[in-house]
C-alpha positions in Angstrom: 73.5 125.0 25.2 76.8 125.6 27.3 78.6 122.5 28.7 81.1 122.4 31.6 84.1 120.2 31.6 84.7 118.4 34.8 88.4 117.0 35.1 88.1 114.3 37.7 91.7 112.9 37.9 94.9 114.5 36.6 97.9 112.9 36.0 99.0 110.7 38.6 101.7 111.5 41.4 104.8 110.0 42.3 106.2 109.2 45.7 109.7 109.1 46.6 111.1 107.6 49.9 109.7 105.1 52.4 110.5 106.3 55.7 108.5 106.3 58.8 108.2 105.7 62.3 105.5 103.7 64.2 104.5 102.2 67.5 102.8 98.7 68.2 101.2 97.3 71.1 102.7 97.2 74.3 106.1 95.5 74.4 110.0 95.4 73.1 111.3 94.2 69.7 114.8 93.0 70.5 115.5 92.5 66.7 114.2 93.5 63.6 115.2 93.1 59.8 114.1 93.5 56.2 112.6 90.2 55.0 112.7 88.9 51.3 109.4 90.6 50.4 110.6 93.9 51.2 108.9 94.2 54.4 110.2 93.9 57.9 110.2 91.3 60.8 110.2 92.3 64.4 110.6 89.8 67.3 110.6 90.2 71.1 108.0 90.0 73.9 104.4 91.7 73.9 102.8 92.6 76.0 106.1 94.4 77.5 105.8 92.7 80.8 104.6 89.2 79.5 106.8 86.0 79.0 105.5 85.5 75.4 107.3 85.2 72.1 106.1 88.1 69.8 106.2 88.2 66.0 105.3 91.4 64.1 105.2 91.2 60.3 104.8 94.5 58.4 105.0 95.7 54.7 107.6 98.0 53.5 105.7 100.9 54.7 105.6 99.6 58.3 101.7 98.5 58.2 101.0 95.3 59.9 100.4 92.0 58.0 100.3 89.8 60.9 101.2 89.2 64.5 102.0 86.0 66.1 102.4 85.0 69.9 103.9 81.8 70.8 104.5 80.2 74.4 106.8 77.5 74.8 106.4 76.9 78.6 104.6 80.3 79.3 107.7 81.9 80.3 109.9 83.0 77.2 112.3 86.1 77.5 115.2 87.8 75.8 113.5 86.8 72.6 115.2 87.6 69.0 115.5 86.1 65.8 116.0 86.1 62.1 114.4 85.0 58.7 115.8 81.8 57.4 116.6 80.7 53.9 113.1 79.2 53.3 111.6 82.4 54.2 110.5 81.2 57.7 112.0 82.5 60.8 114.4 81.2 63.8 113.9 82.6 67.2 115.8 82.2 70.4 115.7 83.2 74.1 115.3 81.6 77.4 112.4 79.5 78.9 111.6 78.4 82.3 110.4 74.8 82.2 106.9 73.8 83.9 107.6 73.9 87.9 111.1 74.6 87.7 113.4 77.7 88.8 116.0 77.2 86.2 116.0 78.4 82.5 116.7 76.6 79.2 117.8 77.9 76.3 115.1 77.4 73.3 114.8 77.5 69.7 111.8 78.1 67.8 111.4 77.6 64.1 108.3 79.0 62.0 107.1 79.1 58.5 106.7 82.2 56.7 103.4 83.1 58.3 104.9 82.8 61.9 103.4 79.5 62.6 105.3 77.1 64.6 107.1 74.1 62.6 109.0 73.1 65.8 110.7 74.1 68.8 113.5 72.7 70.9 115.1 73.5 74.5 118.8 73.2 75.6 120.1 73.0 79.1 120.3 70.8 81.9 120.8 71.3 85.5 121.9 74.7 85.5 120.2 78.2 84.3 120.9 78.7 80.4 120.3 81.9 78.6 119.9 82.2 75.0 120.5 85.9 73.1 121.5 85.2 69.7 121.0 83.0 67.0 122.1 82.8 63.3 121.3 80.3 60.6 124.7 78.5 59.5 126.1 77.5 56.2 124.9 74.0 56.7 121.1 74.9 57.1 121.4 74.4 61.0 121.7 76.8 63.7 124.3 78.4 66.1 123.0 80.0 69.4 125.0 81.7 72.1 124.1 82.9 75.5 125.2 82.0 79.3 125.3 79.2 81.5 125.3 79.6 85.3 124.7 78.6 88.6 124.9 79.7 92.2 127.8 77.0 92.9 129.8 77.4 89.6 131.5 79.5 87.3 129.3 81.4 84.7 130.4 80.4 81.2 129.6 81.4 77.7 127.4 79.0 76.2 127.6 78.0 72.5 125.1 75.3 71.0 125.1 73.9 67.6 122.0 72.3 66.0 121.1 70.8 62.9 118.3 72.3 60.6 115.6 70.3 62.6 117.2 71.7 66.1 118.7 68.6 67.0 121.9 69.1 69.0 125.0 68.6 67.2 127.6 69.8 70.0 127.6 72.5 73.0 130.7 74.3 74.2 131.1 76.3 77.3 133.9 79.2 77.6 135.4 81.3 80.1 137.6 81.1 83.4 136.7 84.1 85.2 133.7 84.4 87.8 131.2 85.4 85.4 131.1 85.3 81.4 128.3 85.6 79.0 127.9 85.4 75.1 125.7 88.2 73.7 126.0 87.7 69.7 127.4 85.0 67.6 128.4 85.4 64.1 129.5 82.6 61.5 133.0 83.5 60.0 133.7 83.2 56.4 135.8 79.8 57.2 132.4 78.2 58.6 133.8 78.9 62.4 132.3 81.5 64.8 132.9 85.0 66.5 131.3 85.4 70.0 130.9 89.0 71.5 130.1 89.5 75.3 131.4 90.1 78.8 133.7 88.3 81.2 133.8 89.6 84.8 136.9 89.2 87.3 136.5 86.9 89.9 134.6 88.0 92.5 134.3 91.7 91.6 132.5 94.3 89.5 135.0 94.5 87.1 133.8 93.8 83.6 135.9 93.4 80.1 134.6 93.2 77.0 135.2 89.4 75.7 135.6 88.0 72.3 136.2 84.5 71.0 136.7 82.9 67.8 136.4 79.4 67.2 136.6 76.9 64.5 133.4 75.1 62.7 133.4 72.7 65.9 133.7 75.4 68.6 137.2 74.8 69.4 138.8 78.1 70.3 141.4 79.7 68.1 141.8 82.8 69.9 140.4 85.0 72.5 140.6 88.6 73.5 139.4 91.2 76.0 139.2 94.8 76.2 139.5 96.6 79.7 139.9 100.2 79.6 138.3 101.1 83.2 136.4 99.1 85.7 133.3 98.6 83.7 133.4 97.5 80.0 130.7 95.5 78.3 130.4 93.8 74.8 126.9 93.3 73.1 127.3 92.9 69.6 130.0 91.8 67.0 130.2 90.5 63.3 132.9 89.9 60.9 133.9 92.6 58.5 134.8 92.8 54.6 138.4 92.8 55.3 138.1 89.5 57.4 138.5 91.1 60.7 135.8 92.0 63.2 133.9 95.1 64.8 132.3 95.1 68.1 130.2 97.5 70.0 129.6 97.9 73.8 129.8 100.5 76.4 132.4 101.7 78.5 132.5 103.5 81.9 133.4 107.2 82.1 136.2 107.7 84.4 134.8 111.0 86.1 131.1 110.3 86.8 130.3 106.7 86.6 128.2 107.3 83.3 128.9 105.3 79.9 129.8 106.2 76.5 129.4 103.7 73.5 132.4 101.9 72.7 133.5 100.4 69.0 136.4 98.2 68.7 138.0 97.1 65.3 140.1 93.8 65.6 142.2 92.3 63.0 141.5 88.6 61.6 143.8 87.4 64.3 141.8 89.2 67.1 144.4 92.1 67.5 142.8 95.3 68.4 143.3 97.6 65.4 141.8 100.8 66.9 139.1 102.1 69.5 136.4 104.5 69.5 134.3 105.9 72.0 131.0 108.1 71.5 129.0 110.0 73.9 128.6 113.5 75.5 130.2 114.9 78.9 126.8 115.3 80.7 124.8 112.2 79.4 125.4 108.2 79.3 125.1 106.7 76.0 125.0 102.9 75.6 124.8 100.5 72.4 123.3 97.4 71.6 124.1 96.6 68.0 126.5 97.4 65.2 126.6 96.2 61.6 129.0 97.1 58.7 127.5 99.3 56.0 127.9 99.0 52.2 130.1 101.8 52.3 132.7 100.1 54.5 131.5 102.4 57.8 129.4 101.2 60.5 126.0 101.9 61.7 125.3 101.7 65.6 121.9 101.7 67.4 121.5 102.5 71.2 120.3 104.8 73.6 121.1 108.3 74.4 120.3 108.3 78.4 119.9 112.1 79.4 119.7 113.8 83.1 116.1 114.1 82.7 115.2 110.7 82.0 113.8 111.6 78.4 115.8 108.9 77.0 116.2 108.8 73.0 116.8 106.2 70.4 120.4 106.9 69.5 121.9 106.3 65.7 125.4 106.8 64.7 127.0 106.4 61.4 131.0 106.3 61.0 133.2 105.9 58.1 135.5 102.8 57.8 137.8 104.4 60.8 135.1 104.8 63.1 135.1 108.5 62.7 131.7 110.1 63.2 129.9 111.0 59.9 126.6 111.9 61.6 124.5 110.9 64.7 120.6 111.1 65.2 118.2 110.7 68.0 114.4 109.8 67.8 111.3 109.4 70.4 109.1 111.4 72.3 109.2 113.3 75.8 109.5 110.0 77.9 112.1 107.1 77.9 112.8 105.4 74.4 115.6 102.8 73.7 117.2 101.5 70.5 118.0 98.0 70.6 118.6 96.8 67.0 119.6 98.3 63.6 119.8 96.7 60.2 120.8 98.6 56.7 118.1 98.0 54.2 118.2 97.5 50.5 117.5 101.0 49.6 120.7 102.0 51.7 118.6 103.3 54.6 118.2 101.7 58.2 115.6 99.9 60.1 115.8 100.4 63.9 113.9 98.5 66.8 113.4 99.4 70.2 111.0 100.7 72.8 108.9 103.6 73.0 107.2 104.9 76.1 104.1 107.1 75.6 102.6 109.8 77.8 100.7 107.1 79.7 103.9 105.4 80.7 103.1 102.5 78.6 106.0 100.9 76.8 105.6 100.0 73.2 107.4 98.2 70.3 109.1 101.0 68.2 110.1 100.8 64.6 111.8 103.5 62.8 112.6 103.3 58.9 115.2 105.9 57.8 117.0 107.2 54.6 120.6 106.6 53.9 121.1 109.6 56.2 119.2 108.7 59.1 116.3 111.1 58.3 112.6 110.2 58.3 111.1 111.8 55.2 108.2 111.6 52.8 108.0 113.4 49.7 105.3 113.9 47.1 106.2 115.1 43.7 103.5 116.2 41.0 105.3 116.3 37.6 104.2 119.7 35.9 101.7 120.0 33.5 102.9 120.0 29.7 100.9 122.4 27.6 101.8 121.0 24.4 101.3 117.4 24.9 99.4 115.7 22.0 96.1 113.9 22.7 96.4 110.6 20.9 93.1 108.6 22.1 90.0 108.7 24.1 88.6 105.9 25.7 85.6 105.0 27.8 86.1 103.3 31.5 86.2 99.8 30.0 89.1 100.8 27.6 87.4 100.7 24.5 88.1 103.8 22.2 85.4 106.2 21.6 85.3 109.5 19.2 82.7 111.4 20.5 82.3 111.5 24.4 78.6 111.2 25.6 77.3 114.0 27.9 77.5 112.9 31.8 79.4 110.0 31.2 83.1 109.7 32.2 85.8 109.1 29.6 89.6 109.2 29.7 91.9 111.1 27.5 95.4 109.5 26.8 98.3 111.6 25.8 101.5 110.7 23.9 103.9 111.6 27.2 101.8 108.6 29.0 99.7 111.0 31.3 96.0 111.0 31.3 93.1 112.9 31.9 89.7 111.6 33.2 86.9 113.9 32.4 83.2 114.4 32.1 81.1 116.7 29.9 78.2 118.0 32.0 75.1 120.1 31.2 
């Protein structure tokens, strides 16, 4: 009697690359970063037009592990945050106290599962807005934003708290008509670097505004960048050489559109060089910059096209701000890039907004390789015809010497490969 050999499983496959792009719910993610478990945390608002804090935790492939909604006073906006040293998360934004028309800055601390440990509010009789938070060397937190009213000059707002969110001190900065802080970074000496915008009194002329303070928030130096009527600062950090990198936008002189702006400062706040990026017929804006491991920079923003089909825009530069490559991502509608971080595999994770064909705005996460490319490759090693069989086992792992008909068994070879087989009549 003849027997047929059925090979059920040939050698295993190997996967290279963990690049992907995904959309979630209806909302926006103002920040995203890789977490200590290799996955990602995105923080923003969901649904898009809601006023709730939204947390989205994924694994390394972008598959959802959990989501959380938080409501402090039922009206929370501009929400962003980071993972903290204990594996939990710190989130800031603006909240409107019950039955009040003003806003306060809030801090929300969660555990590693996104469940609330505590929340605090900061402010008084004015409108306070929170945009950026960072955990500090002492385990506390630093928050920046703005404070304003109809009857006073708007100021950059800086709040330092302890690890439980209790206020240690607050500071305000700015002498012009309107001032706001959009990002804050603790420096190597324990001080702070703030990036934002200042407006000339009673005018629409805006300048990039940069403030360097000591550990108590006392000003060490300030600087502004003003090329044309409209320049805005959105993101900044200290660089490996002790200087600073800042991104924002600058108005094009000829058509009132914008180019992406990149400023490099020395450790004393002197502007070392300036770069702009953009196409003549489009408007490009940026929201985030980070220094990369090769000493260059990665910028996330938006390419605004004439047909309103905006795209997420990613720019990689060398250490002097020269463009190495650019990438765009998105569909046929309006998509926006809000945040970028380099990941442990030298790739990038990007967050933003994706607008689908039904005009629903969704949280948009993009994971790329080190060149900004989304790839997924499967490689199956070539079969070795001369490999040597060393053992046959049943499905429980017990060695056998004569396979039984119609019963699966496994052949193990010296090169580490296996074949699952079954002899059938």
